[in-house]
C-alpha positions, 0 to 999 in steps of 0.5 A: 074702952067699952064692952058688948056682949054678942051672939054671932050666928054663922051657917056654912054651906060648904063646910068642907071648903070653908072652915079651916078659914073659918077657924083661923079667923075666930083663932085670930079673935080668941080674946074675945072668945068666950064660948062656941058651939058647932052643929053639923048638919050633914044630910043638908051639906051645912054647919051651924056655928053660934060664938059668944063673944065680949069685945069692943064693938070694933073688935066685934065688927072686925071678926064679923066683917071678916067671916062674911067675907068667906063665900058660902058663909052667912053671919048674923049678930045679936049684941046686948044693949048693956055695955060693960066697962073696961 
């Protein structure tokens, strides 16, 4: 099945309330996660997270859909135009 490389960007507006569920969802998709960074902006009460994934569009959309349904979480995804076979 063809795969894509994508960068998932998320802003957690109430990280203390949602971080544990956010991390649980990312763990569900650990097989497609290749890298992750997170920067807390405590003075603003938000956290910014980026996740690099390699997977099928169904896998990527499944993860981002679940993350985007969390209250107080904004998610945007950039997907490569290049397709990776495998």
